[in-house]
C-alpha positions as CSV (number, residue, x, y, z in Angstrom):
1,X,94.5,80.1,84.6
2,X,95.7,83.4,83.6
3,X,97.3,85.2,86.2
4,X,97.5,88.9,84.7
5,X,98.6,91.6,87.2
6,X,97.4,95.1,85.9
7,X,98.6,98.0,86.7
8,X,96.7,101.1,85.9
9,X,97.9,104.4,86.0
10,X,94.5,106.7,87.3
11,X,94.4,110.8,86.6
12,X,93.4,113.0,89.1
13,X,92.6,116.4,88.2
14,X,93.0,118.8,91.2
15,X,93.6,122.6,90.4
16,X,94.1,122.2,86.4
17,X,97.0,119.9,87.4
18,X,97.3,116.4,86.1
19,X,98.3,113.9,88.4
20,X,98.8,110.3,88.1
21,X,98.5,108.0,90.5
22,X,99.8,104.1,90.1
23,X,97.5,101.4,91.6
24,X,98.3,97.3,91.8
25,X,95.2,95.4,90.2
26,X,95.2,91.7,90.4
27,X,92.7,89.6,88.1
28,X,92.8,86.3,88.4
29,X,91.0,86.0,85.3
30,X,90.0,82.0,83.8
31,X,90.8,82.4,79.7
32,X,92.9,84.8,77.4
33,X,89.0,86.6,76.7
34,X,88.6,87.9,80.0
35,X,91.8,89.8,79.8
36,X,91.0,91.4,76.9
37,X,87.3,92.7,78.0
38,X,89.9,94.1,81.0
39,X,91.9,95.9,78.7
40,X,89.0,96.8,76.1
41,X,87.1,98.3,79.8
42,X,90.5,100.3,80.7
43,X,90.1,101.8,77.7
44,X,86.8,103.1,77.7
45,X,87.7,104.8,80.4
46,X,90.6,105.8,78.7
47,X,92.6,104.7,81.3
48,X,96.3,103.9,80.8
49,X,97.5,101.1,81.7
50,X,100.3,98.0,81.0
51,X,100.0,94.4,82.1
52,X,102.6,92.7,83.9
53,X,103.6,88.9,83.3
54,X,105.0,88.5,86.6
55,X,104.9,85.2,88.1
56,X,102.1,85.1,90.8
57,X,104.8,82.7,92.9
58,X,108.2,82.8,93.8
59,X,110.1,81.0,90.9
60,X,112.5,78.7,94.1
61,X,109.2,78.2,95.6
62,X,107.6,76.6,91.7
63,X,111.0,75.1,91.2
64,X,111.0,72.4,95.0
65,X,107.4,71.9,94.2
66,X,108.6,70.4,90.7
67,X,111.3,68.7,91.9
68,X,109.2,67.2,94.7
69,X,106.9,65.9,91.9
70,X,110.1,64.8,89.9
71,X,110.9,62.6,93.1
72,X,107.2,61.2,93.5
73,X,107.3,60.0,89.5
74,X,110.5,58.6,89.8
75,X,109.2,56.3,92.4
76,X,111.2,58.2,95.3
77,X,108.1,59.3,97.7
78,X,107.6,57.6,101.3
79,X,103.7,56.4,101.7
80,X,103.0,56.7,105.2
81,X,99.8,56.5,107.5
82,X,97.9,59.3,108.8
83,X,98.8,58.2,112.4
84,X,102.7,57.8,110.9
85,X,102.0,60.9,109.3
86,X,100.6,62.7,113.0
87,X,103.2,61.2,115.0
88,X,106.4,63.0,112.6
89,X,104.9,66.3,112.9
90,X,104.4,66.0,116.7
C-alpha cells in the first residue's frame, strides 16, 4: 500500500492580500495511479502542494516488529495456548 501525506497550500484571498495556509492531508492510497490522480486534482484546482515520503510508523517500532518476525523465523518464538496466554496476562 502506498501511504502518502500530501501537504496542500491553500490560498485565501482577504482584503486583496494573499494568505497561504498549510494543512496536512493523509491519503491512504492502494496504488501509484491514485497518487497521480490526487496530484492531477490539486494541479487542476491550482493548489500548490508537495508530497512527503515520511514513513507512516515510528522507525523504532518497525525495527522492533521486524526483529520479532526474524526471531520467530529463526525458531526462537514460544508457542503457548490461549489459556496460558490469559494466565500470563493476569
